[in-house]
C-alpha angles and dihedrals in degrees: 000000000000104000093200091056091048091050091051091049092048090049090051089052089049091052090057095050095042089078087077111092092214110088092203091053089051095053092040091051094049092047092045093052093048091049095048102039108025123081113242089247091057092050092048092049092051093048090046090053091049091050096044098041103033092250094302111187096006122123114243090247091057090051091048091049092051093045093048097044104027097126092050092048099042110016114211115258119239 
């Protein structure tokens, strides 16, 4: 997966949800969209990029959505 493409896609999703004045609704909306519409491999690749590159290129709302919903987006492996 191309991490830069995933970052761009996540940022585009964030731009849509950022029109909501409620910050919690913004992060919940971003995370909900990623959970419902992104393949688990895509979510893992985005989280890996965030972890390995300190969130480089990601909007703050994307980072907040990942931080607040990480276990739902990328369940821990046993």
